[in-house]
N, CA, C and O atoms as a printed pandas DataFrame, in Angstrom:
     atom_number atom_name residue_name chain_id  residue_number  x_coord  y_coord  z_coord
0              1         N          MET        A               1  -10.929   -9.979   -5.083
1              2        CA          MET        A               1  -10.126  -10.055   -6.288
2              3         C          MET        A               1   -9.441   -8.707   -6.536
3              4         O          MET        A               1  -10.052   -7.652   -6.364
4              5         N          ALA        A               2   -8.180   -8.752   -6.937
5              6        CA          ALA        A               2   -7.415   -7.525   -7.146
6              7         C          ALA        A               2   -7.865   -6.821   -8.417
7              8         O          ALA        A               2   -7.963   -7.426   -9.485
8              9         N          VAL        A               3   -8.135   -5.527   -8.276
9             10        CA          VAL        A               3   -8.565   -4.715   -9.408
10            11         C          VAL        A               3   -7.599   -3.545   -9.535
11            12         O          VAL        A               3   -7.321   -2.867   -8.546
12            13         N          PRO        A               4   -7.080   -3.297  -10.741
13            14        CA          PRO        A               4   -6.169   -2.163  -10.893
14            15         C          PRO        A               4   -6.879   -0.838  -10.631
15            16         O          PRO        A               4   -8.005   -0.618  -11.077
16            17         N          LYS        A               5   -6.202    0.027   -9.906
17            18        CA          LYS        A               5   -6.799    1.322   -9.580
18            19         C          LYS        A               5   -6.582    2.301  -10.724
19            20         O          LYS        A               5   -5.780    2.071  -11.629
20            21         N          LYS        A               6   -7.327    3.405  -10.652
21            22        CA          LYS        A               6   -7.139    4.444  -11.655
22            23         C          LYS        A               6   -5.804    5.135  -11.419
23            24         O          LYS        A               6   -5.284    5.164  -10.304
24            25         N          ARG        A               7   -5.278    5.677  -12.475
25            26        CA          ARG        A               7   -3.997    6.352  -12.397
26            27         C          ARG        A               7   -4.124    7.667  -11.634
27            28         O          ARG        A               7   -5.082    8.414  -11.834
28            29         N          THR        A               8   -3.143    7.956  -10.747
29            30        CA          THR        A               8   -3.127    9.212   -9.998
30            31         C          THR        A               8   -2.672   10.332  -10.924
31            32         O          THR        A               8   -1.697   10.184  -11.662
32            33         N          SER        A               9   -3.381   11.444  -10.879
33            34        CA          SER        A               9   -3.046   12.557  -11.765
34            35         C          SER        A               9   -1.705   13.176  -11.367
35            36         O          SER        A               9   -1.257   13.055  -10.226
36            37         N          THR        A              10   -1.085   13.835  -12.329
37            38        CA          THR        A              10    0.220   14.453  -12.107
38            39         C          THR        A              10    0.144   15.541  -11.045
39            40         O          THR        A              10    1.047   15.666  -10.218
40            41         N          SER        A              11   -0.930   16.330  -11.063
41            42        CA          SER        A              11   -1.042   17.422  -10.089
42            43         C          SER        A              11   -1.201   16.881   -8.669
43            44         O          SER        A              11   -0.621   17.421   -7.727
44            45         N          LYS        A              12   -1.979   15.825   -8.520
45            46        CA          LYS        A              12   -2.163   15.222   -7.191
46            47         C          LYS        A              12   -0.849   14.620   -6.695
47            48         O          LYS        A              12   -0.509   14.719   -5.516
48            49         N          LYS        A              13   -0.122   13.997   -7.615
49            50        CA          LYS        A              13    1.169   13.407   -7.273
50            51         C          LYS        A              13    2.141   14.492   -6.805
51            52         O          LYS        A              13    2.879   14.303   -5.837
52            53         N          ARG        A              14    2.131   15.626   -7.503
53            54        CA          ARG        A              14    3.018   16.740   -7.169
54            55         C          ARG        A              14    2.662   17.347   -5.809
55            56         O          ARG        A              14    3.542   17.689   -5.019
56            57         N          ILE        A              15    1.351   17.474   -5.552
57            58        CA          ILE        A              15    0.892   18.020   -4.268
58            59         C          ILE        A              15    1.352   17.123   -3.122
59            60         O          ILE        A              15    1.877   17.608   -2.120
60            61         N          ARG        A              16    1.153   15.819   -3.272
61            62        CA          ARG        A              16    1.548   14.875   -2.219
62            63         C          ARG        A              16    3.049   14.893   -1.988
63            64         O          ARG        A              16    3.509   14.806   -0.849
64            65         N          LYS        A              17    3.806   15.005   -3.057
65            66        CA          LYS        A              17    5.264   15.039   -2.941
66            67         C          LYS        A              17    5.712   16.291   -2.208
67            68         O          LYS        A              17    6.614   16.234   -1.372
68            69         N          ASN        A              18    5.084   17.433   -2.520
69            70        CA          ASN        A              18    5.443   18.684   -1.859
70            71         C          ASN        A              18    5.082   18.673   -0.382
71            72         O          ASN        A              18    5.823   19.213    0.440
72            73         N          VAL        A              19    3.949   18.063   -0.035
73            74        CA          VAL        A              19    3.557   17.937    1.375
74            75         C          VAL        A              19    4.593   17.105    2.116
75            76         O          VAL        A              19    4.981   17.437    3.236
76            77         N          TRP        A              20    5.036   16.026    1.490
77            78        CA          TRP        A              20    6.019   15.138    2.101
78            79         C          TRP        A              20    7.355   15.859    2.283
79            80         O          TRP        A              20    8.017   15.700    3.309
80            81         N          LYS        A              21    7.749   16.656    1.278
81            82        CA          LYS        A              21    9.012   17.381    1.363
82            83         C          LYS        A              21    8.957   18.491    2.406
83            84         O          LYS        A              21    9.953   18.774    3.072
84            85         N          LYS        A              22    7.777   19.126    2.549
85            86        CA          LYS        A              22    7.634   20.221    3.503
86            87         C          LYS        A              22    7.738   19.732    4.948
87            88         O          LYS        A              22    8.146   20.482    5.834
88            89         N          LYS        A              23    7.364   18.467    5.182
89            90        CA          LYS        A              23    7.437   17.910    6.532
90            91         C          LYS        A              23    8.872   17.886    7.051
91            92         O          LYS        A              23    9.094   18.031    8.253
92            93         N          GLY        A              24    9.831   17.708    6.178
93            94        CA          GLY        A              24   11.228   17.631    6.590
94            95         C          GLY        A              24   11.932   18.964    6.629
95            96         O          GLY        A              24   13.082   19.042    7.059
96            97         N          TYR        A              25   11.259   20.027    6.185
97            98        CA          TYR        A              25   11.912   21.330    6.083
98            99         C          TYR        A              25   12.267   21.899    7.451
99           100         O          TYR        A              25   13.410   22.295    7.676
100          101         N          TRP        A              26   11.291   21.944    8.378
101          102        CA          TRP        A              26   11.530   22.562    9.692
102          103         C          TRP        A              26   12.534   21.788   10.533
103          104         O          TRP        A              26   13.406   22.414   11.136
104          105         N          PRO        A              27   12.461   20.445   10.609
105          106        CA          PRO        A              27   13.509   19.731   11.355
106          107         C          PRO        A              27   14.900   19.944   10.766
107          108         O          PRO        A              27   15.880   20.048   11.504
108          109         N          ALA        A              28   14.988   20.008    9.432
109          110        CA          ALA        A              28   16.282   20.230    8.791
110          111         C          ALA        A              28   16.802   21.622    9.108
111          112         O          ALA        A              28   17.995   21.800    9.356
112          113         N          LEU        A              29   15.914   22.612    9.100
113          114        CA          LEU        A              29   16.305   23.984    9.414
114          115         C          LEU        A              29   16.780   24.093   10.858
115          116         O          LEU        A              29   17.760   24.780   11.146
116          117         N          LYS        A              30   16.086   23.418   11.757
117          118        CA          LYS        A              30   16.452   23.432   13.171
118          119         C          LYS        A              30   17.813   22.764   13.386
119          120         O          LYS        A              30   18.642   23.263   14.147
120          121         N          ALA        A              31   18.036   21.637   12.712
121          122        CA          ALA        A              31   19.309   20.926   12.826
122          123         C          ALA        A              31   20.443   21.775   12.283
123          124         O          ALA        A              31   21.526   21.816   12.868
124          125         N          PHE        A              32   20.205   22.451   11.172
125          126        CA          PHE        A              32   21.228   23.312   10.586
126          127         C          PHE        A              32   21.555   24.472   11.512
127          128         O          PHE        A              32   22.720   24.829   11.684
128          129         N          SER        A              33   20.519   25.060   12.112
129          130        CA          SER        A              33   20.704   26.175   13.031
130          131         C          SER        A              33   21.498   25.742   14.259
131          132         O          SER        A              33   22.376   26.470   14.723
132          133         N          LEU        A              34   21.192   24.563   14.783
133          134        CA          LEU        A              34   21.895   24.046   15.948
134          135         C          LEU        A              34   23.357   23.772   15.618
135          136         O          LEU        A              34   24.244   24.083   16.413
136          137         N          THR        A              35   23.610   23.191   14.451
137          138        CA          THR        A              35   24.979   22.924   14.019
138          139         C          THR        A              35   25.760   24.211   13.860
139          140         O          THR        A              35   26.931   24.291   14.231
140          141         N          LYS        A              36   25.104   25.217   13.306
141          142        CA          LYS        A              36   25.744   26.515   13.111
142          143         C          LYS        A              36   26.119   27.141   14.452
143          144         O          LYS        A              36   27.213   27.684   14.606
144          145         N          SER        A              37   25.200   27.061   15.429
145          146        CA          SER        A              37   25.475   27.654   16.735
146          147         C          SER        A              37   26.575   26.886   17.464
147          148         O          SER        A              37   27.365   27.484   18.194
148          149         N          LEU        A              38   26.634   25.568   17.272
149          150        CA          LEU        A              38   27.701   24.780   17.889
150          151         C          LEU        A              38   29.054   25.115   17.280
151          152         O          LEU        A              38   30.055   25.198   17.992
152          153         N          SER        A              39   29.087   25.307   15.966
153          154        CA          SER        A              39   30.362   25.579   15.302
154          155         C          SER        A              39   30.888   26.974   15.615
155          156         O          SER        A              39   32.102   27.182   15.637
156          157         N          THR        A              40   29.999   27.931   15.856
157          158        CA          THR        A              40   30.449   29.289   16.177
158          159         C          THR        A              40   30.674   29.484   17.665
159          160         O          THR        A              40   31.284   30.470   18.079
160          161         N          GLY        A              41   30.182   28.544   18.479
161          162        CA          GLY        A              41   30.365   28.646   19.923
162          163         C          GLY        A              41   29.292   29.454   20.612
163          164         O          GLY        A              41   29.462   29.828   21.773
164          165         N          ASN        A              42   28.187   29.738   19.934
165          166        CA          ASN        A              42   27.104   30.533   20.522
166          167         C          ASN        A              42   25.979   29.671   21.085
167          168         O          ASN        A              42   24.900   30.179   21.392
168          169         N          SER        A              43   26.223   28.376   21.221
169          170        CA          SER        A              43   25.161   27.481   21.676
170          171         C          SER        A              43   24.885   27.669   23.159
171          172         O          SER        A              43   25.806   27.746   23.972
172          173         N          LYS        A              44   23.593   27.743   23.500
173          174        CA          LYS        A              44   23.196   27.870   24.894
174          175         C          LYS        A              44   22.562   26.580   25.409
175          176         O          LYS        A              44   22.254   26.473   26.596
176          177         N          SER        A              45   22.365   25.608   24.533
177          178        CA          SER        A              45   21.696   24.376   24.944
178          179         C          SER        A              45   22.656   23.194   25.065
179          180         O          SER        A              45   22.284   22.156   25.614
180          181         N          PHE        A              46   23.879   23.333   24.565
181          182        CA          PHE        A              46   24.852   22.255   24.643
182          183         C          PHE        A              46   26.124   22.761   25.293
183          184         O          PHE        A              46   26.530   23.908   25.105
184          185         N          PHE        A              47   26.737   21.890   26.054
185          186        CA          PHE        A              47   28.040   22.201   26.620
186          187         C          PHE        A              47   29.058   21.356   25.873
187          188         O          PHE        A              47   29.091   20.134   26.016
188          189         N          VAL        A              48   29.879   22.008   25.084
189          190        CA          VAL        A              48   30.854   21.306   24.260
190          191         C          VAL        A              48   32.223   21.490   24.876
191          192         O          VAL        A              48   32.642   22.613   25.158
192          193         N          ARG        A              49   32.922   20.377   25.085
193          194        CA          ARG        A              49   34.261   20.442   25.655
194          195         C          ARG        A              49   35.233   20.880   24.568
195          196         O          ARG        A              49   35.270   20.289   23.489
196          197         N          GLN        A              50   36.007   21.899   24.848
197          198        CA          GLN        A              50   36.969   22.413   23.884
198          199         C          GLN        A              50   38.240   21.566   23.943
199          200         O          GLN        A              50   38.746   21.276   25.028
200          201         N          ILE        A              51   38.749   21.173   22.788
201          202        CA          ILE        A              51   39.960   20.362   22.705
202          203         C          ILE        A              51   41.070   21.242   22.148
203          204         O          ILE        A              51   40.931   21.828   21.074
204          205         N          ASN        A              52   42.165   21.330   22.881
205          206        CA          ASN        A              52   43.315   22.113   22.423
206          207         C          ASN        A              52   44.205   21.227   21.564
207          208         O          ASN        A              52   44.638   20.159   21.998
208          209         N          LEU        A              53   44.472   21.670   20.360
209          210        CA          LEU        A              53   45.305   20.909   19.425
210          211         C          LEU        A              53   46.687   21.539   19.313
211          212         O          LEU        A              53   47.212   21.710   18.213
212          213         N          GLU        A              54   47.261   21.877   20.431
213          214        CA          GLU        A              54   48.586   22.523   20.414
214          215         C          GLU        A              54   49.680   21.538   20.708
215          216         O          GLU        A              54   50.854   21.908   20.733
């Protein structure tokens, strides 16, 4: 039989939310860094074909 659970405290909710947000921080930072290196042309891991718009 379904029984309602106790309410989760605000501090526990905040801790869980911060853990979840922190998981995405490093991949986002890495993606931003890679995008930055591609846009400046300093990338060593990708070969980008240059398009002349002349």
